[in-house]
N, C-alpha and C positions, 0 to 999 in steps of 0.2 A: 370761529367756527371754520372759516375758510382756511385759515392758516394750520388748525389741527388736522384737517382732512388731507391738505397738501402733504403735510410731514409724515402722516401715517402712511400714506401711498409711495412717497418717494424713498423712504428709508430703505424698504426691501431691495432697491434697485443698487444699493452699494454693499448689500450683503455677499457673501460668498456663497455659490449654488453648491449644494450637496449632491453626490453622484446617485442616480436612482438606478439599481441593478436590475429592478423588476420591470420598469418602463419599456414601452416597446421602441425598437429603434430601426432607423432607416440607414442603408448602407448604399454608398454609390460606388463606383468603379475605384476610387482612391481609398475607400474604407473610411470616409467620414461618417461619423454616427451623429444623428440629429436627435434633438429633444422632441418628444411628442406629447399629444394631449395637453397643450398649454392651457387651452379652454375647451370645453366639450360643447358648448353653446356656440352659435354663429354672432350671437351678441352676449356682451357680459350681463346688462340689464337693457339700457337704452343704447349704448354705445356698441359699435361693431367690435367684435373680438378678431383675432387674427386668425381663427379657424376658417377654412374653405371648404365648399362642397368638392367632393372628388370628381375626377374625370368621368363624363358622360353620366353624372349622377344627378338626378332632379329631386330638389327639396322644396316642400311647402311649408311655410311659416304662417301661422295664424297668432296674431297679437290683439290682445284685448286689454282695454283699460276701462275700468267701471268708473263712476262719477266719484266726487268727492265724499269721503267719509263723514266729512264735517256737518253734512246736511242731515245725517241720522236717518230717522224713519221716514221722513218727509220724500226722500228718494230711495228709500230701502237700502240705505248706506251705499248709494252709488249705482246700484242695478238699474235703475230707470234713466240713467244718463251715460250709457256704455258707448264707447267708440272701438272701432275693429279695424285692424289692418290686415291684408292678406299680401303675403310676398311669395312670388315664384322665383326660385333661384336654380341656375343650371350651370354644372361644371363643365366648361369648354375644354380646359384642362385641369390637371391638380392644382395648378397655380393661377388659374384664371376663371373667375365667376361672372356670370350676368344676370341681372335680376330684373323684375318688373313688379310693380305692387301698386295698390290701391288702397287708401285710408279714409275712412269717414270723417275723421278729423280735418274740417276743411276741404272735403272731397279731394284728396291729393292724389294725383297719379305720378309715380315716379320709376325712373330707369336708373340703373347703377352698374357700375364695374368696381370689382374687388380682385386685387392681383398681389401675389408674393413676390417680394423683391429679395428677400434674404430669409434663411432659416436658421434657427439658434443650433449651434453645434455643440456637442459634447467636447469639452477641452479645445473649444475653438471660439468661433464668431458668438459673441454672447447674447444676441437678441434675435428674435424673429420679426422682419418687418414687413408691413403690408400696405399697400396704397388702396384707397376707396375714394371713387368720384361718382356723384349722382346729379342728376337733373330732375326737378320736379315742376308740376303744373298745378297751380291752386285753382280749381273750378269754382270754389265757393264765394268768391267775391262778388257781390250783386251788383249789376248794372244800375239798379235803383239808388243804391247809396253811393255807387262811384260812377257816374254816367260818363265820364272821360276815359274809363279804363280800357285797355287794349289787351290783347294777349300777350304781349311781351311784358305787360306787368304782372302777369301771373306766374312767372317763371322764376325758378331759383334754382341754385347750384351749391354743391358741397364738396370740397376736397380734403381729404385727411391722410395723415401718415400714422399708421398704428405701430407702436414699436412695444413690444412684449417680451418678457424673460419669464421663463419658469425656474424658480430660485430653488425649487426641492421637489419632492414628490406630492407636496401638499400646497404650496403656494405659487400662484402665478400672478404678476403685476402688469399693467399696460399703461403707457401715456399715448394720447391721442391729439396731436397738434391739429387744429382745425380751422380753416377758413371757409364760411358761408356766405353767399349773396343772395338777397332777395331784392329783385327789380321794384317791388312795392313794398314799402313798410308803413306800420300804422301811424308812427311818431315822426314828425317832420325832422326832429332833432336826432334821430336815429340815423347812424350810416347804413347805406345800403350793404356794404362789405363789412362783415363783423368776423371777430377773431375769438378763438375759445382753446381751452386746453381740457381735454377729457382724462380724467384719472381714474383708474378702474383695478379691480383685482378678483381674484377667485382663491378661495382656500377649501382644500378637499376635506370634507368631514368623514366620509365613508367612501366605500366603493362606488356607490350609486349617488351620494348626496354631496353638494358643495354649497357654500356660502359665498354669495357674489354681491358686489357694490361697485357703483361708479358714481362720478360726480362732474359735472360741467362748469368749468371756471370761465366766465365771460369777461374779456378784457376791455371791451369799448361800448358797452352798453350805456345808452342816454342817461343822463342824471334823472330825469324825470320818467323814466321808464316804470310801468308798473310791475314787468316781469323779473322772475327769480332764476338763479342757477338752480339747475335739475340736481337733486340729489336722489339716489335710488338704492334699495337695499333688499336682497331676496335669496331665494335658494334655487338650485338646480336639482332636478331628479332625472336620472339616465334610466331609461326602460327599454334596452333594445334598439329599435330603429328610431326612438323618440328620445327628443330631450325637452322636458317640461320645466319653463321657469316660472317661477312664483314670486312676486315681489310687491314692494310698496314704494312709491314715487311721488314726487310733487308735480309731475309732468304728465299731461294727458296726451299730447300729441306724441308721436313715435317716429316721425322723420326727423333728421338731424335739424334741419332748419326749425323745425318747430319746437323740439324740447329745448333746443339751445337758445332758441330768439323767442318763444313765446310761451314758457312756463309761468302759469299763474299761481299754482299752489304754493303754500308756505308751510313748512314742517312745524314752525314754531306755533301756528295757529290751528294745528290739526287739519290743515286743507290739504289731504294726501289722498292718492288713489290706488287701491289695490288693481293688480293686472297680472297677466300671464302671457308668456311665448311658448307656443307649441309647435316643435318642429317635426316633421315625418319625412323620411327618406324614402324614395321610390327607384 
């Protein structure tokens, strides 16, 4: 399954890009033309996309994950066990964003920076490359269960390089090499510093609809770990100032450290979650 998904997402990187004569273009003083609208959402599903909030623009993202569908009517197909993440994002420049968020999953507070390094050019540089760094604080670890816990144990970090290519008017793909570190891990056998590769893509179905998917391939998970690699599939709907993302995923956590390091759902057992991301520009 992992190999099939990897091949599916990697093949397009080696395809030839088609000219999109109808796409918006950016021109600089040297006449360089850039690809636009590689992704319409700030996230593909769980993973960050290469899209940034514009200069002096403020965006609010509300993300919701219901409980597992596996429990059926006992939890009203997950409605009783929902978690929420609220993320405030501000564009310091067109190429630099700062954000703060709070998630009810593990009561996590997070701050992050997202910054563009390169833009894909038409007939030029073939990728858009964006950096992403975050720091989170897990406030849910109880003193009663962990009497020796200190503030430093609640802290985690993430560093990512997002490498995307718009192949044609319909298809965009992304790779996201990721390093994340948790000062506290549940399993003694699990390394605090962990490595993963995010693989994702967007296929445009119509002017307002697209099909999105992403997958996180964890490289050094402990052999006795109960956690799984996150796989998510969904659709985007663009409506003016909103991008509404609806999806199914086996990860209920929405911060990078949680969906890469603590995904407990299993698609094979029907242990999946319905959720959405709603973005609103101001």
